C-alpha positions as MATLAB code, in Angstrom:
seq = 'MAVPNGTVTMSPVALIGIISRTAQDVQGVARMGTVPPSRVGQLFTGSQTRDGVLVRVDGAVSADVYLIAHNDANLLDLGQQVQAAVAHAIREMVGMDVREVNVYIQDVEAARG';
ca = [
     149.942  -70.802  -37.355;
     151.547  -67.476  -36.484;
     149.638  -64.329  -35.638;
     150.949  -60.826  -36.406;
     152.870  -60.415  -33.135;
     154.826  -63.615  -33.880;
     153.007  -65.777  -31.349;
     152.139  -69.290  -32.508;
     148.510  -70.344  -32.119;
     146.654  -73.557  -32.855;
     143.069  -74.662  -32.821;
     142.031  -75.882  -29.359;
     140.513  -78.977  -31.001;
     143.867  -79.830  -32.614;
     145.623  -79.275  -29.274;
     143.174  -81.617  -27.572;
     144.018  -84.339  -30.093;
     147.750  -83.939  -29.494;
     147.320  -83.885  -25.720;
     145.017  -86.926  -25.700;
     147.287  -89.027  -27.944;
     150.373  -88.021  -25.976;
     148.775  -88.914  -22.643;
     147.560  -92.286  -23.939;
     151.081  -93.138  -25.080;
     152.400  -92.934  -21.505;
     152.832  -96.386  -20.002;
     150.312  -96.879  -17.209;
     147.460  -94.945  -18.849;
     144.578  -97.336  -19.547;
     142.392  -94.765  -21.307;
     141.217  -91.205  -21.121;
     138.643  -90.248  -18.523;
     135.904  -87.659  -18.799;
     135.888  -83.983  -17.978;
     133.457  -83.610  -15.055;
     130.241  -81.728  -15.925;
     131.020  -79.157  -13.231;
     134.249  -78.243  -15.083;
     132.488  -78.019  -18.448;
     130.046  -75.542  -16.926;
     132.948  -73.308  -15.855;
     134.343  -72.940  -19.381;
     135.289  -69.467  -20.429;
     136.089  -68.025  -23.848;
     138.861  -69.881  -25.631;
     138.305  -73.184  -23.802;
     137.510  -76.493  -25.445;
     136.866  -79.905  -23.973;
     136.792  -83.389  -25.491;
     138.424  -86.789  -25.055;
     139.186  -86.301  -21.347;
     140.992  -83.012  -21.969;
     140.038  -79.454  -21.097;
     142.298  -76.925  -22.798;
     142.530  -73.157  -22.501;
     144.646  -70.956  -24.730;
     145.341  -67.380  -23.660;
     148.872  -66.638  -24.759;
     149.994  -69.986  -23.312;
     148.362  -73.404  -23.056;
     146.725  -74.661  -19.877;
     145.451  -78.233  -19.958;
     143.517  -80.457  -17.582;
     143.957  -84.129  -18.438;
     141.532  -86.698  -16.998;
     142.571  -90.324  -17.213;
     142.081  -93.879  -16.028;
     145.241  -95.682  -14.871;
     146.253  -99.319  -15.124;
     146.010 -101.066  -11.765;
     149.766 -101.664  -11.529;
     150.793  -98.059  -12.225;
     152.502  -95.891   -9.629;
     150.008  -93.024   -9.659;
     152.429  -90.280   -8.605;
     154.962  -91.295  -11.252;
     152.196  -91.642  -13.843;
     150.904  -88.146  -13.196;
     154.385  -86.662  -13.453;
     155.146  -88.579  -16.655;
     151.908  -87.431  -18.282;
     152.601  -83.816  -17.262;
     156.101  -83.922  -18.719;
     155.069  -85.703  -21.927;
     152.156  -83.357  -22.626;
     154.187  -80.208  -21.899;
     157.003  -81.466  -24.137;
     154.600  -82.316  -26.987;
     152.987  -78.878  -26.873;
     156.331  -77.087  -26.821;
     158.055  -79.226  -29.448;
     155.229  -80.151  -31.828;
     153.238  -76.948  -31.672;
     155.794  -74.383  -30.528;
     153.495  -72.874  -27.903;
     154.292  -71.959  -24.311;
     152.780  -74.135  -21.592;
     151.342  -72.486  -18.498;
     150.229  -75.679  -16.757;
     149.290  -79.321  -17.242;
     147.052  -80.692  -14.499;
     146.556  -84.461  -14.395;
     143.514  -85.960  -12.704;
     143.517  -89.733  -12.247;
     139.828  -90.491  -11.993;
     139.964  -94.236  -11.545;
     142.144  -97.314  -11.671;
     141.188 -100.036  -14.096;
     140.495 -103.298  -12.283;
     142.782 -106.236  -12.979;
     141.303 -108.747  -15.362;
     141.428 -112.408  -14.753;
];
């Protein structure tokens, strides 16, 4: 949706859905994590959190992505791939500028068997 000055905006809840689905599609992501309660308490106007994603929109999108990795994933590569995929999805699918994408790997899923 465009606002009068030509800037594209989107509901934070819709952005969270796009970010969460994009992150989960990256090989090595087992599932989304949870936004720590301390971060939820620091929310300011325009922020939304759900599904392991905290998003802020203030002219550009800033996102914190919390996830659980597969045990065989290279964590550095995984974090970089999630950052790139999420930034690309926001720019291409939504048409919004991206200020930052922070990836927090909260845990590694234990091998089964």
